[in-house]
ChimeraX commands (.cxc) that place a marker at each C-alpha (Angstrom):
marker #1 position -73.30,-180.14,41.01 radius 0.5
marker #1 position -74.83,-176.08,40.71 radius 0.5
marker #1 position -74.62,-174.00,43.69 radius 0.5
marker #1 position -76.94,-171.16,43.91 radius 0.5
marker #1 position -77.58,-168.13,46.12 radius 0.5
marker #1 position -73.79,-167.98,47.73 radius 0.5
marker #1 position -73.70,-164.48,48.57 radius 0.5
marker #1 position -77.10,-164.61,49.62 radius 0.5
marker #1 position -76.71,-167.35,52.43 radius 0.5
marker #1 position -78.49,-166.65,55.91 radius 0.5
marker #1 position -75.02,-167.29,57.16 radius 0.5
marker #1 position -71.93,-165.26,56.06 radius 0.5
marker #1 position -68.62,-166.42,55.64 radius 0.5
marker #1 position -67.60,-162.51,56.76 radius 0.5
marker #1 position -65.88,-163.04,60.14 radius 0.5
marker #1 position -64.75,-159.04,60.45 radius 0.5
marker #1 position -67.91,-157.38,60.40 radius 0.5
marker #1 position -70.38,-159.60,63.06 radius 0.5
marker #1 position -73.89,-158.67,62.65 radius 0.5
marker #1 position -73.69,-157.57,58.72 radius 0.5
marker #1 position -76.21,-158.87,56.74 radius 0.5
marker #1 position -74.65,-160.22,53.54 radius 0.5
marker #1 position -78.12,-160.17,51.77 radius 0.5
marker #1 position -78.70,-156.70,52.09 radius 0.5
marker #1 position -75.76,-155.37,50.63 radius 0.5
marker #1 position -74.81,-154.53,46.79 radius 0.5
marker #1 position -72.07,-156.91,45.19 radius 0.5
marker #1 position -69.23,-153.76,45.49 radius 0.5
marker #1 position -69.99,-153.81,49.46 radius 0.5
marker #1 position -69.44,-157.74,49.85 radius 0.5
marker #1 position -66.36,-157.05,47.54 radius 0.5
marker #1 position -65.46,-154.37,49.84 radius 0.5
marker #1 position -65.97,-156.99,52.89 radius 0.5
marker #1 position -64.59,-159.80,51.59 radius 0.5
marker #1 position -61.20,-157.71,50.42 radius 0.5
marker #1 position -61.02,-156.92,54.41 radius 0.5
marker #1 position -61.12,-160.63,55.77 radius 0.5
marker #1 position -58.07,-161.51,57.20 radius 0.5
marker #1 position -55.28,-163.74,55.55 radius 0.5
marker #1 position -56.26,-167.46,55.67 radius 0.5
marker #1 position -54.41,-169.84,54.40 radius 0.5
marker #1 position -55.70,-171.76,51.17 radius 0.5
marker #1 position -55.79,-175.05,52.81 radius 0.5
marker #1 position -57.57,-173.64,55.69 radius 0.5
marker #1 position -60.25,-171.86,53.36 radius 0.5
marker #1 position -60.82,-175.04,51.51 radius 0.5
marker #1 position -61.84,-176.69,54.25 radius 0.5
marker #1 position -63.84,-174.24,55.80 radius 0.5
marker #1 position -65.57,-173.22,52.60 radius 0.5
marker #1 position -66.64,-176.95,52.10 radius 0.5
marker #1 position -67.46,-177.59,55.62 radius 0.5
marker #1 position -69.99,-174.27,55.07 radius 0.5
marker #1 position -71.40,-175.57,51.74 radius 0.5
marker #1 position -71.58,-179.25,53.12 radius 0.5
marker #1 position -73.73,-177.68,56.27 radius 0.5
marker #1 position -76.13,-175.26,53.72 radius 0.5
marker #1 position -76.80,-177.51,50.92 radius 0.5
marker #1 position -80.35,-179.04,50.03 radius 0.5
marker #1 position -80.90,-182.51,48.53 radius 0.5
marker #1 position -80.81,-181.68,45.04 radius 0.5
marker #1 position -77.32,-179.82,45.56 radius 0.5
marker #1 position -78.18,-176.23,45.98 radius 0.5
marker #1 position -77.49,-173.73,48.08 radius 0.5
marker #1 position -81.00,-172.86,49.71 radius 0.5
marker #1 position -82.26,-169.62,49.01 radius 0.5
marker #1 position -83.39,-166.90,51.91 radius 0.5
marker link #1:1,2 radius 0.2
marker link #1:2,3 radius 0.2
marker link #1:3,4 radius 0.2
marker link #1:4,5 radius 0.2
marker link #1:5,6 radius 0.2
marker link #1:6,7 radius 0.2
marker link #1:7,8 radius 0.2
marker link #1:8,9 radius 0.2
marker link #1:9,10 radius 0.2
marker link #1:10,11 radius 0.2
marker link #1:11,12 radius 0.2
marker link #1:12,13 radius 0.2
marker link #1:13,14 radius 0.2
marker link #1:14,15 radius 0.2
marker link #1:15,16 radius 0.2
marker link #1:16,17 radius 0.2
marker link #1:17,18 radius 0.2
marker link #1:18,19 radius 0.2
marker link #1:19,20 radius 0.2
marker link #1:20,21 radius 0.2
marker link #1:21,22 radius 0.2
marker link #1:22,23 radius 0.2
marker link #1:23,24 radius 0.2
marker link #1:24,25 radius 0.2
marker link #1:25,26 radius 0.2
marker link #1:26,27 radius 0.2
marker link #1:27,28 radius 0.2
marker link #1:28,29 radius 0.2
marker link #1:29,30 radius 0.2
marker link #1:30,31 radius 0.2
marker link #1:31,32 radius 0.2
marker link #1:32,33 radius 0.2
marker link #1:33,34 radius 0.2
marker link #1:34,35 radius 0.2
marker link #1:35,36 radius 0.2
marker link #1:36,37 radius 0.2
marker link #1:37,38 radius 0.2
marker link #1:38,39 radius 0.2
marker link #1:39,40 radius 0.2
marker link #1:40,41 radius 0.2
marker link #1:41,42 radius 0.2
marker link #1:42,43 radius 0.2
marker link #1:43,44 radius 0.2
marker link #1:44,45 radius 0.2
marker link #1:45,46 radius 0.2
marker link #1:46,47 radius 0.2
marker link #1:47,48 radius 0.2
marker link #1:48,49 radius 0.2
marker link #1:49,50 radius 0.2
marker link #1:50,51 radius 0.2
marker link #1:51,52 radius 0.2
marker link #1:52,53 radius 0.2
marker link #1:53,54 radius 0.2
marker link #1:54,55 radius 0.2
marker link #1:55,56 radius 0.2
marker link #1:56,57 radius 0.2
marker link #1:57,58 radius 0.2
marker link #1:58,59 radius 0.2
marker link #1:59,60 radius 0.2
marker link #1:60,61 radius 0.2
marker link #1:61,62 radius 0.2
marker link #1:62,63 radius 0.2
marker link #1:63,64 radius 0.2
marker link #1:64,65 radius 0.2
marker link #1:65,66 radius 0.2
view
């Protein structure tokens, strides 16, 4: 399964910056936002990530491009 455009999704996994548009940010800005995210235990992170991917994947196994 191939995942594309993870960081350019219309919805973000970043919770600490409401209204922030990840698609308009540089990779460096995205890294800083990710580093500032509150700690989430690995089990929860795995579950939330899997749910996010499942809700954004197309029939070919790709994440939708914006």
